[in-house]
N, C-alpha and C positions, 0 to 999 in steps of 0.2 A: 705450397703453391696452389692457387685456385685454378681448377680445370674448367675450361669453357665447353659446354655441351651444345652441340649443333642439333637443331630440330629438323632442318630441311637439308637434303643431300645437295651437293654442288651440281649434280646432273639435273635434278629437278629445278633447283633455283635458277640455273643458267640456261634452261632449255629455251631455244630461240622461238619466240612467239610468231605465229603466222599473221602477217598483215592482211591476208585474205580474210581470215576470220575476224580480225580487228575491224576491218571495214564492214563486213557483214553485220557485226554487232552494232556498229555505229548507225547503220542504215535502219536498224530496228526502231530507232527514234524518229524515223521518217516513214510512217506506214504507207503513205501515198507515193513514195518515191518509185520512179521507174528503175528497175534493177537489172543491170547487165554484169552481175557479179559472179555468183557461184555457178560452176560448170556442171549443170545437171540437166538431162533431157527433160523437156516439158511434155513428153509423151508418157502415157501410162504403160506399165508392164503389159505386154501382149496377153490376150485372154487365155491362150492355151498354156502359157507358162503359169499364170495364176491358178488355173484349174488344176494343174499338176501339183502345185504346192498345197492347195486345199484338199485334194484327194489324198495326198500323203498324210496330212493331219487327220483326216477322217479314218484313214487306215492305221492310225496310231503310230506313225513313224515319228515319235516324239521323245525317243530315248537316246542314250549315248550311242554314237557310231564310231567307226574307226578314226583314229587321230588324223591320218593322212587324207581322209575323205572316203566316201562310199565307193566300192569297186566300180559301180555302174558309171559314176561321174568321172572317176579317174580314167576309165577306159574310153568314155565318150570324148574327153578332152584329148587323149592320146590319139584316137582315130582321126579327129578333126585336124590336128596339127601334123600328123604323119602325112596326110593328104596335102595340106597347104605347103609344108616345107620339103616334101619329097625326101624325107629321111625317117628312119625307124624310131618311133616314139612309142614306148609302152607305158602301162599304168605305173610301173615302178619309177618312171621319169617325171611323175606328176604329183604335186602336193596341193591339196585344196586348202584355202586360207580364208580368214575373215577379211575379205576385200583385198585389193592390191596393196594396201598399206601393210597388212600383216605379212604378205608375201615379200615385200621389200625388207621388212624386219628380219624374216628368216634368211633371206639372201645375204644380208649383211652379217647376221649372226654366224653363218657357216663359212664365211670367207674372210672376215676382217677381225683382227685382234686389237685390243686397246693400244693406242699410239700409232697404229698403221694409218696410211693415207688412203682416202677415197676421192677420186677425181669426179667432179660433178660439173655439168654445164652451167653457165651463167649468161642469161636468165634460165631458171628452171623451177620446177615445182618445189616450193619451200620446204616441204616435209622431208626432202632428201637431206637437207642440212640438219634438220632435227633428229632424224634417225641415226645419222653418223655421230652426232653429238651424244645421243643416248648411249651408244655403244662404246664411247670413249675413243672413237677414231678421230682423225684429223681430216676435215673437208678441204679439198684443194679445188678452187674454182677455175674453170677455163672459159674465157669469154666466147660467146656466140654472137656474131656481128651481123647487122642488117646488110652490110655490103656483100656478105656471103649468103644472102637470102635466108638468114637465120638458120643456117645448117652448121652443125658441129663439124670441124675439120680435124682430120687425123694428125696433121702436123702440129696443131695446137695441143692435142692430147700428148703427143710424143714429147713436146717441150716440157710438159708438166710431170711426166713420169720420173720417179726416183726409185731407189732401192727399197723404199718404204711403201711403195704403192701396192695395195692389196686388191683394189677393185676400181673399176671405172663404171659410173652410172651413165647410161645413155637413154634418151627418151625420144623415140621416133615412132609415130607422129608425136610432135611436141606440144605439151602444155607448158608455157602459154603461147608459143610462137606460131603454131599451126603449120610448121614445116615438116618435111620428110627427108631423112638423111639419104644421101646418094650411096648406092651400093659400093662404089669404089672406095669411099671413105670408111664404110663398115669393114670392107675386106682388109684395108690397111690397119685399122684398129685391132682386128682379129689377129693379124700377123704380129702386131706389136704385143698383144696379150701372150701369144705363144713365146715370143722372144724374151719378154721380161717377166713372165710368170704371174700375171694378175688375172682376175676374173672380170668378165664384162657382165654387169647387171643391166638388162635391157627392159625398160618400162615400155610395154607395147599395148597399153590398155585401149588405145584409139586405133588399133590395127585395122579395123573394118570401116573406119570413118574417113575415107580417102576420096578425093574428088577429081573429076576430069581425067586427065591423062597421067596424073601423078602415080608413081609406082612405089608401093611400100615393100621394103625388104627387111625381113627379120634377121637378127644376128644369127639365128639358127640356120639360115639359108646360105650363108656366105661360103661355106665349104663343108662337104659331107663329114670330114674327120675332125672338124673344129668342135670341141666340147668344153671350152673354158667360158661357158656362158650360163646365165640363169635368166630365162625369159619370163617376165611377169605379165599376167593377163587378168582380165576382170569381166564380169557379166554386167557391170554397172552401166557403162555407157552404151555398149552395143545393143543391149536388150532392155534399156530403161529400167534397170533393176538396182538403182543406187541403194535403196533401203534394205535390200535383201542381204547385202554385205557378203557377196560370194566372189572370191578371187582365186587365183592359182598361180603356181610357179612351175616351170618346166626346166629340167636340166639333167645332167648326168646323175646316175643313181647314187654315187658317193656324195654328191651335194644334197640330194633329196632325202635319202634315208635318215639322216640325223634330224630332219625337220619334224618328223612325227614325234620325236622325243621332246623337242622344243614346244610343239603344240600341246602335248600332254601337260606340261608345266605352265602353260599360259592360258589356254581357253578350252582344252580337252578336244573339242571338235565343233565344226560348223553343224548346225541343226540338220538332221537328215531330211526333213521336209523341204528345206531350202535347197539342198543338193538335188533332190528329185525334180524340183522346179528347174534347176540349172540343166539337168539332163534333157528335159523337155525343150529348153531354149536351144540347145545345140542340135538335137535330133529332130525337132519339129520344123515347120515351115519357116523360111527366112524372109518371107515377103514383108513382114513388118520392119525388119532391119533395112531392107532396101528402100522402103517407103520413108523411114526416118532419115536416112542418109540423103536421099533425094531432096527432102524438105530442107535439111540443113544447107545443102548446096544452093537452093533457091534463096534462102534467107541471107546466105553469105553475099550473094550478088547485090541484094538490097543494101546491106551494110557497107560493102566496099564502095559502091557507087555514091552513096550518101557521104561517107567519110571523105573520100577523095575530092568531093566538091566543096568541102568546108575550108575556108581560108586558114592556112597554118597547119592543117592536118594532112597526114599521108599514111598509107598502110601497104605493106607487102602482102600480096594476095595469098591468103592461107591455102595450102594444098590439102589440108586435112584438119581433123578435130572440129570443134565449133567455137574457136577463139580467133580473134583478130588482135594483133599487137600493134597498136596505133602510135605513130610517132607524133608527139606533142611538143617537141623541143622548141619550135618557133613561138610557142605561147609564153615562154619565159618563166614558167613556174616549175617547181619541183613536181614530180608526179604525185606525191602525197598532198602537197598544197593544192594542186589542181583537183584531185579527187575530192578533197574536203570542200573546196569552193563549189564544185558541181553539185555536191550533195546538199550543202546548206543554202545555196542561192538558186539552184535550178531543179532541186528534187530529183537528181539523177545520181544513182549509185554505180560506181565503176571500181576497178581494182588498179591501184597505182603499180606501174611497172617495177618500182623498187622493191615491191613485195617478193619479187622473184630473183633478187640479187642485185648487186651494184650496177651490173651492165644493163639492167632494166630501167635505170633512171632515164627519164625523158620519154617514157611510153605509158600508155594505159592498156590494160587488157580488157577487151569487151567480149562478152559471150553472145553468140547469135543462136543459142539454144532457147530462144524466146520467140514469140509470135512476130510476124511482119509488122503488125500494128505497134508493138512495143519497140521494135527496132526503129521505126519511123519517128515515133514520139521521142525516143532517146536522141536521135539525130537532130530533131527540131530543137531540142534543148542545148545540144552542142553548138548548133548554129546561133542560138540566142546568146550563148556565152561568148562566142567569137565576135558577134556584132556589138557586144557591150564592152569589149576590151578597150 
């Protein structure tokens, strides 16, 4: 009998590709395109943070450091979130990671076994699906609907829970939806987690990017004794540090302790000079953060006013992040067809809503982390498309 040898593993061969990155790559063929695609601050990293990183390099902090993160950074994160959440957080509750994506990887690694189910919102960040797939878990999607202001509902999560549910991923503030979950819904999901024994993995990387009177509540705040959570954070969006790749995860010590072993086998440690810069970000002046968030709020107003004035388009007002999830259903094209048409015929790059799950069909995600001039030019091109239909 002839044996067939496989070159590529099924996990790698079937890994779900991100349509965000696919559209990003297509847009490279249109160098003059106006891009409302990748969610990245258009601000530079604040000077005092850069200076701390440079100083750390000059002081030769370029060697291996502790797997879980340098004590100074773990302590700084613990102090910040102890104050914000009004609960005791110590450095033993903090793991420093290569961005929020590695934090998500660790969170899934310590809570989910192959074949177990992970509930994820739909639409949501597509890498959730990929990370569950990589682990050999089963992703179970729960729709998040526009009629509910794009907020995940506890009753929908309850309907999806089974005896195989190991974790529920929530994302508030939400990418791509710009929504903030209501505290009552979080409280009900926390009660359900205690009742059914699953862990809540809460992606909170946009926690400081909230506008107007919207109130963000962390899963860590719902009840002082609730500890079935892993809260994921990042320096990327808040401090315009996307390229520094510094993230973290906070949770009970029995969740966090194994993560340093996983880090040792994966990347060893995040560079010490990056972590020193992160300490400066937390402990230094926050005026740059306030300035950036204020600027995003102003740009949001421009985008929302322009979008809602275009025939056939509508958008729920984002409460947070720097994304708008625009309803394009009246234009009669699939979101991917529309994104391609806008790129090829109007030199405008957007992200189709279907990139975030089946429930995202009929929408485009537009980022307003770009200049007001770019927003207005993009809306001019959307108007031109509407006029030519």
